[in-house]
N, C-alpha and C positions, 0 to 999 in steps of 0.2 A: 628179146632179151639180146640179141647180137651184139646190137646196139652199146647197151651199157655193159656188156663184157668186152668188148673193143677198147673202153673207155677205162677197165680195172687193172692195174700190173701185173703182170704175170711172174710169178713166185719165183720162178729161177734166175730170170734179165733184170726183173723191176722195173722195167718198161712196160707201159701198154703197149698194145698189138697199132692202135692206131697211131703214138708216136716210129711208130717202123715203121710204117706205110706212107706218115704225110710226113714225118722228119720236121714234125711238132706239137707242139702239146696241146690236147684237146681242151675246148670251152667246157668247165664243168657247172658252170655258174645257173643253169635252168634246170638241175637235177634239185627236185625237192625229195624230203624225207615222208615214204609213206605210210599214212594215216595221222598226220598230222592235222592240226586244226587250221579252216581256212575260213575266211571272209569272202564269199562270193557276190560281188556288186549286182545288182538285177539290174535289165535295162529299163529304161524310161515308162513304154509302153506298158510294162507288167507293174508297175509301183505306182499306189495312190499317193494321193497329195500329203497325207501324214506317216504314210508306212514308213520303215525301215528302207535303208540303200540296201542294205547287203543282206544275205541269209546264211545263218552258220552250218557249215559243211565239214566234212572230212575229204581229205584229198587222197583220191584210190590210185590211180596213174596217170596216165596219158592216153588221149585219142588217139584211135587207130586209123583216121581218115582225115584229120584235120590236127592243126598246131595245137589245138583247146586240151584242156585236161579235160578229167573228172572227177568230179567228187559226188560226196554222198549227201545228201540233204540231211541231217539229223532231225530235223521236226516232221517231213514229212515222208521219208522214208523215200527220195526220188534222185536219182542219179541225174547230174548236170551236167553240161557240156561248155568251161567260159575258159576265158583267155581272160576274165579281168577278175584276181583274186588278191588277196593279202594273206599271208603265210607265217603261222606263229609254228614254228618247226620246233618247240619246246614241248607242246601241248599235245597229249594224245585223249579224246576224248571219248573214245570206243576203249580205249586200256581200262581195264577192269582193275582192280585195289589187290584182288588173290592169284594174278595171273605171273608165274614165277620167270620174268623176263630176265635175263640177265643184266639191263641197263635199265636207270631209273630215268625219271625228265629231272633229277636235280643234279646228276651228273652231265647235262648237256647243258652246254652253255645258250643263253635266251639269244634266239635271234627273230628277227622281226623282218623279213622279206615284203617289198610290194610290189604289183605284179601289176601296170598298167596295159589291158593287151584289149584288143575288140573281142568282143562277145556274140556268138554265133549262138543263133535262136531259131528252129527250125518253126517257129508258130508266126514270126515278121516275114518268114519270106513266103508266103502263101499273095496269093493277086486279092486287092480288097475284092469285097463286095460290091455289087451294082444297086442303087438305091431304089426303091419300089415306091416314093413316091411319085403323086402326081404331080404330071410337070406343069404351070400356069404359064 
């Protein structure tokens, strides 16, 4: 929370605390809209030959122990941590029609952001098993 607040302009000075401290503007390109639609690319070992390459997810935020982002897989209701995702910041799949939000998706300009980074998968970090076949 402090990280985000240091990049928000102060109401009196109209300048961010980051700018006061570092004497330069902060880089805000990696900030994403929470709850937006994202397609997370699956790593090759988890994908079948004819299966889709990405999973439809909702952006939840940033992981606490890595550079990855956290996503909610809509179909399986599972949280995924990944760096490789395509963001659609004008679409909100979990937003209900009757929620009284102050801003609708029609007012937000469409913006497609593509991010290509490494995928962190805990299943791939395990050591391979030894074969139990008899050797000739």
